[in-house]
N, C-alpha and C positions, 0 to 999 in steps of 0.2 A: 521492617520497612513500613513506611506510612501508607496512607490510603487517601485516594482522591474520590470525589463523588461526581457523577454525571447524571444523565437523564434517566436511562433505563425505562421501565414502565410496564404496566400490566398488559397493554396492547401487544407488546413484543412477546411477552410470555404466552399470551393466548395464541398468537401466531405460531410460536414454537410448539406449543402443545398440540395444535392441529397437525403440524408436520410429524410430530412423534406418533400421533394416532394413525396417520396415513401410512407411516413406515412400520408400524407394529412394534415400536420401541416403548417399553414400559417406563424406563427411567433413564434420564441423561444425567451423568455425573460431570458437572462443569468444574474445572479447576481454575485457579487464578489466571487472569489474562484478559484479553480484549473482549472475548465473548461474555465473560462474567460481567465486565463493565458495561457492555452493550445491553444486557438484560436487566441489570440491577442498579446501574449507576455507581457501583462500588468498585474501587480499584484496590485489590489486596494481593500483593505479591511479595512473599517472604519465604523463609525456610520452614515455617510451620504448616502442617496439614490444613488445607482449606478446601471445602467442597460446597457447591450449590447444587442440590439435587432437585431435578425437575421431573415430576411424573407426567405421563401423557394426559392425565386429568387430575384435578384437585390441587392441593396446596404444596408448593415447593418447601424445601427445608434447607437451612444452613448448618454446616459444621465448621466452627471457627475456634481459634484460640480465645480464651476468656477475655484477654485484653481488647479484643476487637468486637465482642458481643454487642455492646451498646451502639457501636458505630454502624454495623451492618443493618441494624434496625432502622437506621435513618435513610437507607437506600430507596430506590424508586421501584421496588418490586412488590409493592403491597406490604403485608406484614407476615411473612412466613415465620414459622417457629425457628428459634435459634438453639442449637445444641452445642454447648461450649465445653471445652476441656481446659484444664490448667496446665501450665508448664510443668513438666516432669510427670504428667499423667498420660497413660496410654490413651490415645484418641479413639481406640476401637470401640469403647463404650458409647461415645458420642455418635460415631458413625452408625452403630447398630440402632441406637434410639432414633436417629434421623430416618433411617430406612424403615423402621417400624411405622413412623409417622407417614411416610410415603406409601407404604403398603396399605395403611388404613384408607387412604384416598383411592387406591386402586382396587381395594377389595381383595387383596391377596399379595403374596410376595412377588416382587418383580422377577419375571422370567427372561426378559430380554433387556439388556443394559447397553449403554453406549457412552463413549468418550471421544474427545477430539484427539486423533492420533498425533497430530503435529505439535500439540502443546501439552498433552497429558504428562504428568510427572509419575514416575513408576511407583513411588511410595504411596501416592494417593490412589492409584489404580489398585494396588495390592490391598489397601484398606477396604475398598468397596468389594473387590473380588472375594476377599476372605469372608465378608459378611453375606455374600450372595454366591456360594460355591457352585450352585447348579445353574447359574445364569449363562445365557448365550451372550457373547459380546460382539458389538458391531462398532464400526467407525462412524462417528457423527459428522465428520468434516463436510461431506457433500450436502447434507441437510442444513447445516449451519451456514454454508456458503450461500445456499438458496435464500435463507432467511435474511442474511446481511447484505446481499448484493445490491438490492434496490434501496437507495437512500431516501429518507423523508426530507421534508422542507428544512427542518432544523439542521440535519446533517449536511445538506447541500450548502446551507448558509455558512456553516462553520468552515467547510472546505473552500468556498469562495473567498472567505476572509484569509484563510491560510495561504491561498494562492496570491492574494493581494499583498500580504506581508512579505512573502519570499521574493516577489517581484520588486518590491521597494528596496529590499536588501541587495538584490542582485544589481539593480540600477546603480545603487551607491558604489558597489564594488567594481562595476564595469570599468570605471576610470583607471583602475589599477591594472587592467589586463593590457600590458604593454611591455616591451623589452626592458629588462633590468629588474622587474619585479620577480620575486620568488613565488612559487605555488603556495607555500605555507603562509606567506604574507597576505596573499589574496584571500585565502580561506579565513584567515583571522579577521580581515575586513568584513567579510560576509557575516561571520559569527558575531562580531561587535554590533553590526547593524541589526541583526535579528534580536540580540539582547535588548538593544535600545527600543525596539518595537514591542518588547514584552513577550517574545517567543523564542523558539530554538528549532533547529533542524532535528527531526526524530531519528535521523540516520547519519548525522554529521555532515560536514561539508567536504566534498571531494573535488579536487582540482588536479588535472593532468595536462601536461603540455609536451610538445615536440614528439619524439618517438614514444614517450610514455602514454600519450593519448590513444595509442593503438591497443591498450589494455583496457577492456570495457569496465572493469571494476578496480582500476588503479587507485591506490591510496595516495593522498596528498604527500608530496615530498618537498625537498628544498631546492629543486631545480630552478634555475633562473631562465625566464622567458627570453626567447631570441626572435629576431625578425624572421618572418615567414612561418612561424609556429602555428600549428593547430592547438587550441587550448579549450578544454571543456570544463564547465562547472556544473556539478550535479548536487542539488540542495533542495531542501523542503522547509516547511514550517508546520507548526502544530497549533490548532485552536480547539479547545474543549476536547482534546484527545484525537482530533481528526487531522490527517496529514495532507499536505500538498507535496508534490515531487516533480521538479522540473530540471531539465538539462538544457544549457545553451552552449554552443560551440562558437569560438571566435577564430577567425583566420587573420593573423597579423600580416601587415604589408611586408613584402620582401625588402631586403637591403640591396639596392642596385637592380640589375636585370633579373627578370623572372627566370628561375631554373626549371628544369623538367620536373623535379620533385615538387616544386611549388605548384606547377600546372596540374599535377596529379592531385594535390591537396584541394585545389579549387574544384577539380572535377568531382571528387568524391563528396565534397560539400554540396555541390549542386544536385548530385544524384540523391543524396540522403534527404535534401530539402524537398525534392519532388516526391520521393517515396513517402515522406511524412505527410505531405499534402494529400497524396492518393489515399492513404489510410484514413485520414480525417474525413475525406469526402465519402468514403465507403461506410463510415460508422453511422448507423441509423437503426431504429427499432425494426425487429424482425430479421435482421442480418445475423448470420453466425459469426462468432468472434474469430473463427479461423479464416473467414473471408476477409476480414479487416487486415489480419496478418498477411494474407495472400496479396492484397492490394499493394502493400508496401514492398513485399518480397519480389513481386513481378518487376517493379521498376528497377530495383537493385540488380536483379539477375539479368534483365535485358541490357543493362549497362556493363555487364561483365564482372560485377563485384559480388555475386551471390555467395561465394565461399568466404567472404570477409564480413558477412552479416551473420553473427554467431549466436544470436539470442532471439527470443520471442519479440514481437512488436510492442507488447505492452502487458500491463497487469492491473488488476483492480486496485482500488485505493479507498481508504476509509480510516477506521481505527488502527488497522494494520497498514503498513506501507505497501505490502504485497498481500493481496487477497483476491477473491473472485470479482469479476471474471478474468480468465486467463486469455489474453489476446495472443494466441500461439497457433502454430500449424496444426490443422486438424481439429481444433476446438469446436465442438458442436453447440456450445452455449449460445442460445439465442439472445441477442441484446434487447433489453427492455428499458422503458423510460425510468429514470432514477438511477441507473447504473453509472458509476464513475470509474474511469480507468485511464491509464496513461497510454499515449501513442509515442513510441520512442525508438524508431528504427536506428540502426547504427552501422557504420562501415569502418572497419579497423584493419588497416594495411600495415604490417610490420615494416619498420624503417621509414615509413611515410607519415603515419599518424592516424588518428581516428576522429570521426564525427558522429555525434548523436544529438538529435533534436527531440526534446520531450515536452509534450503538453499534457495537461489534465483535461479529460473530455467527459462531458455530461451528455448522456442520451436523453433526449426530450421526446415529447409526443410526436413532433413532426420531423425529427432528424437528430442532430447533435449540436453541441455548442462547446467551444473550447473555453474553459475557465481561465486558461493561460492567455494573456494578451501581450506578453513581452515579445519584442521583435525577434523573429526567427532567423533572419538573414543578417549575420554579423561578420561579413567579409567585405573586402574592397570591391567596389563596382555594384551594379544593379543586381537585384534578386533575379534568379532564373525564371523562365516561363513555366507555367504549370502544365503545359501540354494542351491547354484550351485557349491560348491567346492572351493570358494575363499572368501577372505575378501572384504567388500564393503567400499570403500572410506577411508580405514585406513590411506592412505597417503594423504588424502585431495583431491583426484582426483574426477572426475565426475562419 
């Protein structure tokens, strides 16, 4: 598979090495994926063994297939030595040589090693573990989450652009959200608009309508939209590898007189709208992520729909669509400037439908800002009150 290049940089490596020193980890074995891209600006993801070995001090080292050797040297991680192996050759020799290079930087064989549990591939772990039989192994996920959670100016700029692009595509497709259109036709319109803008959704385009909208992760189907339906669209865009992720829900006007079911749909829409506003207002530096979740959950529970809010309020966003911080019940992560995450409470009532309103939020020095500006209230009639005497985000503002 091919390789893309990004920014990476020695500053990020220095920050990582400081965290490794603090944690008492001698070497971090990074496998292909977003962390490797974040640190080196190199995207390598294929079937061949690939490692980026980072010691707590000194020079990192690459282990790559020979066909990629000249390309990794062009990354943004300085000029670490590259230990390559040929197709058909056991990579164990290259792994051993790379670890010897790392050991020279450390002044001894690494005794404590780490990998990312969620992305490590077993064959690469075995290769390192075989070369370090006496090493103690740890999970590097918490440490790397801390490193990547606060975005720099370039990352934030990329994410702002990703939000702008997906909002443009969503505005184009909104005209199709009406009775007679199929879910898959609407999704195709969004995809076409994204392609014309030179981007794509990193997780696809998900459209769910009617009773199907009560399934939080419903896949797009061929259902035809009907009057009175709840319809949500969950989509993102990608810029320089950085993702946006937004959801908007539409409530279509009923045909004829309003039914009891339609009144319930309008009610859960209004409750979700107020809950999302409460969570956005709670998001600021120094606040625990769990408290932002609680702000949304209180509104939904007070309205009697707590059992129908079946997921966390949000998740971090960056090179991965889901990363730190986790905006979930009990999360003790303290929000800091530069963190970017979604706020997306939802209410899903079987037989009635589901509502989710999702924005991408940036924590600033003085509070927070919604990178998402697309109108939040997409139902007949005026937007509901936020509990403080005014509408929240009815004009798409923060």
